[in-house]
N, C-alpha and C positions, 0 to 999 in steps of 0.2 A: 410273880412272873405267871402270865394266862396261858390257857392251853396253848394257842399258836405261838405265843414267845416260846414256850420249852418246845413243842416239835421244831420249828426252826434253830434254835439253839443245837437240838441234836443231830439236827438233818446238815449243820454247819459242822459240828464235829465227826460228825461220819464223811464227812467231804475233804475234810483235815488229813482224817487217818489214809484215806483212800490215795490221796495225794503223795501222802509221807509212804505210805508201801509200794508207790509204785518209783518213788526216785529209788526205795532203797533195793528193789529188784535189778533197775539201770544198773547200780553201781555195782553187783553181783557180777553183771556179764564183761566187770573187767577187773575182779578178783583173782589172783595168779598163787599159788601153793609155794610158799616160803618167799612173800613178799606184804608187802602192809596197803599196797595200792587201796583206795576206797574205803578204810581202817577207820579213819576219823569222819570222813563225812558217814558211814553208815552207824557210827553211834553218834553222830552231832544228829541223822534223822528219827533213831530211838528216843534220846533223850525228849525229841519234838513229840515223839508219840507219848510219854511217860508224861509228860505237860501236859497234854491233853488232860480234861476234866474226864472224871469215870465215873458219874454218878448214874449212869445210864448203861454203861458199859458189862456186855456178859463178861461171864468169871473168863471164859476159856479167853477172853480177851488179855485180859489183866494178868492173866499166868505166863499166855504166850509172851508179853512183852518183859516179863520176869526173868522167864528163861533165857531170850535175848541179852538183857543183860548179866547173865551169870557168864555167858559165850563170853560175851563183848570183854567184861575183865579177866577172864584165864588168859585170854591173848593180850592185853592190856599192860596185867601185871606178869605177865611169860615175855615168849619173843618179840613181841610185837608184832608177828606178822604171822598172813593165814594159814593155816593146815589144810591140807586136804578133807582132814574130820571135821574142821571148821566150818571149810568152803560146803562139804555136804551138810553139815547141821544148818546151816545160814540158809540153802536154798531149799532144803526141809520147812525151814522156819517160813517162810516169805512166803510157799504155795499153804504153808497150813491159814498163815494169817491172813492170804488172800480170801480161803474160803472162810473163813469167820467174817469177812465184811460183806461176802456175797449173801450170809444168811442170818444177819445183822437187823438189816429193815425187815424182814420178815417177821421178826421174832420166834422164827421155828429153833429144830433143834441144831445145834452148834456140832461142827465134825467133830469125831472123837480125838481126845487126846492119844497123841502119838505114843504107840507102845516102848518105845525105845528110847525115849524123852524121861526125865527125872520126873519123876510123881509131882504134882503142885502141892501146895501145902493146902488148897480147899481142894473139895472134890469137887468133877466140873462134869455136867451133864453133856451129853453129844450120840450122837449115833453114828455108827460105822462109814467109812469113806470107802470110794470104790481105791483108791489108792495111798497111802500112807505117803506124808509131804516126804521122806525120806529116798522112795521112787519116785515120787510126782515128775514129767518130764518139766524143765526147768532150762531155761536159756542161757547158759554156763560154755566158760571158753574155755575150763581145763577139766580133763577126765577125773574122775575121783574113784579107780577100780576097785581097791582096798580100804575103806576108812573104817577105824575098828567102830563097836558100837559107843556109844554116850553112854559115859557110868551112870548107872540107876542111883545115886549115894551123893550125887550132888546136889547141894538144895540151892535155892535162889540168892543170889545175894544181894542187898539192897542197893538201890542206887544212888548216885551221889557220889562215889568214894573221891571222886574228884574235886577240889573246890572250883565253886562255882562267882560268881561277880553278876551285881546288878548294879545297870546303871540309872543315876538320878537324875534324867530327862530333862524333869520341869526348871530344876535349878540350876544342872550344867550342860546345858544344850550349847552352848558356845563356845564351852569350854572342851567339850568334847568332840567338835567337830574340828578345833585347834589340833585337838591332839590324835585325830583319826589324820590329818591332813600331813601331822609333822611325822608320825610313825611310818604313814607310805613313804618319805623319801630317808629317814633313819634306816628303815627294814631293805632298801632296797642297796645302800650303802652298805649296810652288813655285808649282801650279799655277794654284790661286786668286789670289796675288800677279801673277804674270803679264798673267793678264786683267783684274783691279785698273789694273795699267800700260798696257791697251789704250785705256784712258778718260783717263787722268794719268800719262801716261810719266815726268812730271818728279817724280812723287811719292818724294822720296829716302827716306821711312820705309820704304815696301814696297819698294824695291829694295833697302836695307839687309838686310830682312827676307829678301829670297830669296837675298843674298849669305850671310848668315849660317846659313841651312837648306843651301845644299851645302857651307859652310865645315864644319855639323858631319856632313852625311855623309861627306866627303871623312875626316873627323878617324875617326871611327866604320869606316869601312871602313880606312884604314890600319893601325886597332890593330889587326885581324882580317886583316890582311896580303891583303884584299882589292883587289890594283892593278887590274886595270882599271875597275872602277867606282872607284875611289879617283882616278885620272888622269884619268878622263873628269869627275868632278865639280871636279876642281882645272883643267882649264881652264876650265868655264863661270864658276867661283868668278873665275878671272882676268878673263875677259871683263864681268863684273856690276861687279870694280873699277874696271876702266878707267870704267864707265858711274860707279859711285858719284863717282869724280874729275874728271867730266866730258870725260875725253877721249875717251868716244864718247855718244852720244844715242840711245835707243831708237826702234827703228822697227821696224815689222813683219818684217824679216828675221831681225831680233835675237829676237824675242819666238818665232817660229817655232823660231831654232837652239835656244832655251834649254826650248821644248815638248817640240823633238826629243830632247833629253840628257835631259831629265826621262822621256820614255818611253824609253830604255833604262835607264837606270839602275832605273825599274821593272818591267823586263821582268827584270835579275837579279835583285831583291825578291822577286816572283814565282816565279824559280827555285830561288832560297834555302827561300821556304817549301815548295816544291814538297820538298827535300831531307830538310826539318828533317820532315817526315810521310812519308818513306819512301821517296817517290819516285826513281827511280834515283842515290838516296843514294852520294855518291862519285864520282859522276861530273864529268866537267869542264863549268862551265858558260861556253858562248859566247854573247857577246850581238854582234852589230856595232856598234863604238863609233871604228874608227882614221877613217872617213869625218868623222862627225861632230866626233873631235877634230880633223883636219887644218882642216875648216873652217871651225872656232871660233877656229884659230890664226889663218886668213886674217881675219876677222872683227878680231880683237885688234888685226891690222895696218891697217887701214880696208879691206882686200882683199873686201869683200861688199855684194850687191847681194838687195834682199828677195825669196825666192823666190814663185813663183808659187801660189796660195789651197792650202793642204793639201787630201791626199786623203783620202776617209774610207772604214775597212776596218769589215768588219762582226765584233761582237765575237769574240775567238776563243774555242772550245772550251775551257770549264773546267778548270782542270787542277787547282787547288789546292781543297782541301780548306775549309769556310768553318768549319771547326772552331777556326782561329788566332782570335786575337785581332781581329783586324778585317777585312772581307773585301777582296782584292785590288780596286784599279780599272780592273781589268784588262777589264772589261766595257766600260769606254768607249771610242768609237770613236777611232783613232790616228792624229796626223797626221802627217804626211812624217817620216819616220827622218832622210832626208838632205836639206841645203839644197844647191840647187843652186850652180853655179858661177856668178861674173858675169853677167849677161847683160843685154839692155837693159830698160830699166822696163817691168814690164809694167801693164796697167792697174790701178786700184785695184779690189784683190779685195772683194766685198761685205761687209759687217762685220755679227755679227750682236753686239748689244748685249746686257745683262741688267742688270736694276736690281742698283748698288752690293752688291757682298757683303758679309759681317762680312767688318772686312780682314786679308788672311793675314798680318798684321804683329803681328797680336792675339795669334794661333797662335805665330808664330813666337819672337817678340819679346816676349812681355810679360812681367809684372813676375815677376822671378827669386824672390820672395821666396815668391808662391803656388806651391809645389810640388804635384807627383802621385804617389801613389804605384800604381805597378802592379801587380796579383795574378792570380792565379786565379780566372777568372769561376765556377768552380765552390765555391769560397767563399765569392762571393760569395752564389749561388745557396742554401747553405749557412744561410749568416746569414741574408738574407731571409726563407726558410723557419722557423726558428727564431724570429726574430722575432714572425712569424706566429702561430707557437706561443705563444709566450708571449702576446701581447694576446689569442688566445682563452683562455685558464688566468686571464687577471685578470678577464675580464669573469666567468666563470663561478664565481671566486670571489665577485667584489663582488655575483651576481644570487644568490647562494645566502640559503636563506630562512635559517637560520640565523645567518649575517653578518648580515642587515639586520634582522634581531631587537635585535641587541645597539643599545642604547640610550648612546652617546655621543659626544657635539660631538667631541671631538679624534678617536676613531677613523675619524670622517666622514672629517675633514679629512684623514686619511693616507689614507684610500681614493681622495680626490680627486686628492692628489698622484700616487698612485702611477697612478691613470688617467691625468693631463696626461703625466707622464713616460713612460708606456708607448705611450702616444698619437704624442709625439712620437718616439721613437724610429723607432715604425715607421712613420710618413712619410721620417724620415730614411732608414731601410734602404731603403724603396720606390725613394726617389728617387735612390738609389745606381746601381739598374736601368735609372733613364730618360734618355736623352740627346737632344739636338737633331737635330731631323730637317734641320738648317741643312747636314752633312754632306753630304746624300744630294742636298739639290737642287742645293746649289751644284756639286756635277757637272755636272749637265745644263748649268748656262751654257758649259763646254768642249762639252759635245756637239752645243750649239745653234750654238756660235761654228764649229767644224769644217764641220759639215752646211752650214749659211744661204753659206758662203764657195765651200763644193765647189758648189753649186748656184746661185750667184751671186743668190741671194734676201737682200732684207734683212728679218732676222729680228729680234726682241726679247723678251727671256725677263724676265717679272716676276715676282719671289719674292714670297710674301706666306705669313705663320707661321713665319718657321725657327724660331723660339723654342718653337715646338710641343714635347713633349715626347712621347716613346714608349718603349717596350719599345726595347732595344739590339734584340733579335733579331729585331721587326720590321723595324727601320730596316735590317737588312744584306740582309733578303729583299726588300727596296724596290727595290733596284738595276736589276733584270731587268727587271722591269715599266714603270719609271719610261721607261728606256730604249727601249725596243721605241713605248712612246706617244708620249717626244716626237719620236723620229725618224720617226713616222705623223704628226705632226702638221707640221711641218718641210718633209718628203719631199711628202706628197700633201695636206696640209691646208692651207699656205700658198700662194699662190700665187704667180707671179713677180711683178716691181715693175711690170712692161708690163702684163700683167693685171688686176692691181689697179687699179691708175689710170687703167685701160678701165672700170672696174667703178664709179670714184668712190670708190674704196676709198683709202686712205694708201699708199704705195708700201711704206713699211715694216710688213708683218706683225707681230701680237702675240702671245703664245701667254704665259697666266698660271696659274703652276703655285703655289698655295696648298694649306696645312694649318690645322687648327684642330680644337679639342676641339667636338664640336658630336654632336646625334641620338645622345647616348650614347655615344658612341664619336669615333675619330679619324677624320675627312674629309679626303680629300686630291682637290682637283679641279686639273683638267689643259681649260684652254681654251683655244680658240686664235679668228680672226675671220678663217678661211679659207673654203673652199667648201664646209666644210661635208660628210655624209653625205646621199647621195640614196637613200631608202628605195627610189622604182621599180626604182632600177639595181641597188640591193642583192638586193630579189627577183626580179629577173630574171634573175638571175645565180645564184641559188639553185634557181630554176626550172629553168634550164639544166643544171644541177649533179646536178638530182634531188633535193636538197635536202629539200625541201617538195612537197607535191601542188598542184596548178593550182588546184583550188578553196577551197585551206586558206585561214582568216581571221584575219590577223593583225595586231593593233594593228600603232603606229608603233614601241613600243620592243621590240616581239616582233621586229619585221623587223631593228632594230638590233642585236638579242642574236646574230644570225645569224652577221654578223662574227666571233664566237667560234668557230666552227668549225671545226678545222684544217684548215687549209692554202685559208681561202675567201679570195679575193681578186677584187676589181672592176679591179685595174690591166690596161691592156691590156698593157702589157711589163712584162717582169722586170727588175728590176736589182738593184744589190748592195745598194741600200737596200728594204727591203721595202714592197708597195703596202699600203694604210690593209687591216687583217685577216690580214694574212699575220705570222705570231707574235702576232696577241692571241689566239689557241689558248692561248697558256704565259701572255701575262699573265692571262687568267680562274683557270688553273690554280695561277698561282703566289700570286693573291689567295686565292683558296679553300682554298689548302695553308694560308693563315693567319685562314682562318675569317672572312675576308672577302667584301665583293658588289662590282659594279663596276654603275652605272648610265650611261646614255645619253641625254643629250639634244642635237640635232640640227636647225638651220632653214638648207636648202641654200642658199647664196651669203652666210651670214652667221656661219657659224662652225659648233664643237663640243664638247661639255664633255662631259666623263669626269669621273664620283665615284666616287672610292675608296673603301669605308667597311670602317674595320680593328674587329675587337670590342677592349673592352678587357681582354685576356688579359695575367695577370699585372702591374695597376695598381690602383690605390687611386680608390675610388668611390664617391657619394655616393647610394645609394640608397633607394627607400620601399619598405619591405617591408610586405607583403600580406597578408592570407590567405584561402586558396580552402579551405572544409571545413579540416582537421586541417592542411593543405599550406600552406609560409610559401614566397613568392615575393619577390624582387627586383626596381623595374623602377626603372633609371637616373634621376636628379630630373633628369637633363638634356634627358629627352627626355616628360618628364610639363606637361603645358599649366595645367591646374588638375583637381581631384577636387571630389566633392559628392555629399550623397545625394538620389535623385530623388524630386521630388515627383508625386500620379498626374496621369497625363493627360500628363509628358512622352516616354514612351517608345511609340513608335507602331512599324506595319508600313506598308514601302510594298512593295505586289504586285510580287513579281520582285525587289526591291532588299533583302528582310531587313528587320532592326529600326533602327531611330533614335533617337535619343536630339534632343529639343530645346534647345538652352541657348541664352537671349537668341538666339531669334529660328535659329537656324541650325541645321539641320540636321544630324547626326554618328553615322556607322556607329555600329552599336552591336554588341559582339563578350561573349557568355557566358562568362566564361575560364574556368569550371569544367567547363560542357556541351564547350567548345571542346577543354579538353584530355584530358575524360574521365573528370574527379574529381568527387567526390561533393561538395557544398554545404550552409551551415546555414542562408544567406537562401533562404527559398522565395517569398518575395515581393520584389519590384526595389524596391520603396520599403523594404525593409529591408537594402538593399546599399549599396555604395558603387561610384562611375563614377569611372575615374580616365582624364581623358581624353588621349593619347598624341599626337605626332606624330614623322609621320616625312616629312621632305622638305614638299612642300605639301602632302601627305593628312595627317588625322587620324582617330583612332577612338577610341570609347569602349571600356573593358573595366571591365565588372561583376564585382565581387570581393566577400567576402563583409563585411571591414573593414577599416583600415587597423591597423598596428603599431607604426609609427614610423619613423622617419629614421633612417637610421646609414648611416656609413660603413665599407664592406667590401670584405678585397682577394680579389681576382678568382683564383677558382683552375680550371683546364682541367678540363672534362669527362671527357679520356682521348677512346681509338681507338673505345671502347665506344658512344660516342654521336656518334661524327664527322659519320655521316650523316645527322643531323636538325639543323635550323635555327630551333625552338622555343626554344632554350636559349641563350645566349651564354657559361653558363659557372658557377660554384657559387660560395659563399662559405662559410666556416663562421662561426656566427651567434655569440652573448655566450653564451647557455647550453651553447653545444658543438654544437647542431646545424645542420645543412646546410639553407640557402635557396639556392634556384633562379634564375639572374637570366634573365630575358625576355627575346627576344631583338623590340626593338619594331618593330622591319623587317616583321617575316614577319609577326606580329599584324597591321599595320597593312594591311597586303597579301593577310591570309589570305583562304579563300573567303567570299563572300557581301557582301564590299564593293564596292559599285557607285556611281558618282558619283548622288549624289541631285538631282532635278530642282528647280526654286525651284516649278514649276509643279506638282509633283507631289502629292495627295491621301493625304496617312496616316489608317490607321486606326487609332486609341486601339487600346490593350493594356490589360487590365487589371489 
C-alpha cells in the first residue's frame, strides 16, 4: 500500500471513530440511573469502535476502549441497568475519548490518563488537561452528585464475552433476505401475542402461537448457522413449552423476559438488514444474550421474580434503510433487556391496557392452506402501472367515435364484458398495494404499555378502524409520527392517577387511536382525555423565545400550530421523553412529506385531539368530474355534500365576508373556482353554472363550476416534484379519453382566503 493509500485509510478510520463517539454521546443524553435505556446501543457502538483497525491508533485510544469494555461488562453481567456511578464514568469517558480524537491527527501529546480510572496494562504518554473527564461538562439529563470513585483494582476485561455471528453474504444472500423478512413478521406476532397474554394469561391458543413463532425463528436461524439468535430463541421456546404443559404460569416477570428476548432477536434482525444493504458487511454481529439466556434458564427452574417496570428508551438512530420489504420496529421504545435477579416482590406496576388487538395467533398460526407469495415490490409497482395503462387504453377504445358508431348488440355486450374484466383487474391490482393500518396501530400498544408502566400512570389505548387500508408506503412512513404523538399524549397529556382523581376524572386515562376513509382521504385521529394544550402558555413561551411579535393577533388554531416549530416546548424540565412540542416538528415534516396535514383541537383540562389527513396517492377513488372552461377537475365524492344549479337571488354578498349562497336557509361561503384558479370559464352568469357544496371537517364551501361531466373511478397519480410546494391539487388521474384530470384538494379550497364565518344576523346583499 502506498503512502497516499495509507493516509487515506487512516483518515477514514479517524472519521469513522469520530462518528461513533458522537453517537455514543447522543445515547448518553438519554441515560437515567436505574434504567437500561441506551445500554445496548452504546455497547454496539463500542463494539464497532473495537472492530476498527488499531495499527496507527494511540495507546491511549486502545486503553480507553478496554476500560469502556470493562464497565459495560460490569453492567451487563450485573443488574443490566445504569447506576449513577457508571453514568458519571461514561460521561467522563466520552469527554476523554473526544479529546484523544482531537489530538490524534496532530500527532502531539495525548491527554493524561484520568487518575481515578484503573491503570492501563501498558503505560501511556500524555500531558495534563484542564479538567479531568470526570468533571468535564457534558450534556446529561440526570444529576450524579455522589458517585463513588472507580475501583483502582479492576483490570480491563477482554472484549468478546458475548457470542457473535458472521453472515455468509456471498452464498446465503437470498436466504438471509428471506430470513429477515420472515423474522420481522414473527417478532411482531410475538410482541402482539404477549400483549394479549397480559389480559388473558391462560389463553392456550395465544401461548401456542408465540411458542410456534420462537420455534420457527429458531429453525430459520439454525438453518443459516446463526447460533447466537438460535440459542436465545431455543431457551425462550423451552420456557414457553413449560407454560404450555402447565408447569409454569404466565406472570409479569415471564412476559417481560419474553419481550426482552424478542427485542434482542430484533436487534440481530436489524443488524442482518444493515449488512444486507452493505453497512459493515461481513463484520461480526454481537448482541448481548447471555444474561437473558441465563435468566430464562433460571425461570425454567422456577427461580424467577417479576422485575420492576421496564425502562423506556428514546428511539435509537435509524441505521437501516427503509427500502427493505418492511420497516424494522426499532423505532419502538425498548423494555428492559435484562431481567433482575429474584428480589422481594415490588408493588404491582401500573399497567397500560389496550383494546384487544387482532389476536397474534391469526398471524402466526393461521390457516396453513392460505399461503402467501413474497415478491419484489418493484414488480408489483410495475404490474399496477401496466394495469392502469390497460384500463386507460380500454376506455379510449370504448369512447372512440368510430367504435361507438358500430351497431351490433353482440359487440356492445362484448365491450361491456371487457369493461367489467378490466375494472375488476384494476381493483384487484390496486388492492395488492393496499395494506391494513393494523400493524402500525398495534405497535403503539407496546409503546403505551411501557410508557405508562415507567411513569406509574394508568392508561388504556383504544384502537378503531384497524382494518382501514391505505398504501403500504404511507403505512411504513407513519411509524415515526405516531410514536412521537403517542409518547407526548402519555408523558405530558395524561395526568397521574392522583391528579386525575382530584379533578374528578377516572384514574385511568384513555388514548383513542382511529383511522377512517373520510374527507376524500385517510383521516387518523389521536385523542386523549388528559390535561390538553394551554393556548396562553404556548403563546407566552413563543413570546419568550421571540417566535412571535407581542402585537401578533393569533387565533387558537394558529397558536396551537406554534408547537410544530423546531425545538418548541412548554416543558419546565427536560426528560428522556420529549415535552409536548419536542419532536412535533418531526411529526409535521414527516406528514408533509406524504403531502398530508395535521390539525389540533384542545380544551384545557379535558384533552386534545390531533387529526392527520393524508392524501389519496396511489389509491383508487370515486370522483366527480367537473368542467371549468376547457379544463377538467376531479372532486372526491366523499367530500361532496350536494350539487345544484343556483336560482336567482340565492347568491349574495356579505360585506367583509365575500359571496355566500343560501341553501335551505343556510348561508354557505361561495368560491368561484375558475376565478380562484385563474382559468377562463364558460358560464358568465351564475344561474348558468353549477354549485358543488364540499365539506372539510365542520366547514363547508360552495364551488362554482361550469358543468358536471359525470362520476367515475380514477387512479391517483402523483404530480411529482414540480408541484410539491402547492396545495391546491392532491394529484392527477388519466381519464377515459386519455386526457388528464387534476384532483382538487378540498381542504385547501374550503379554507382559501375569503371564507369567514357568516353571522346569523348578517344582512346579505343580493348579487344579480
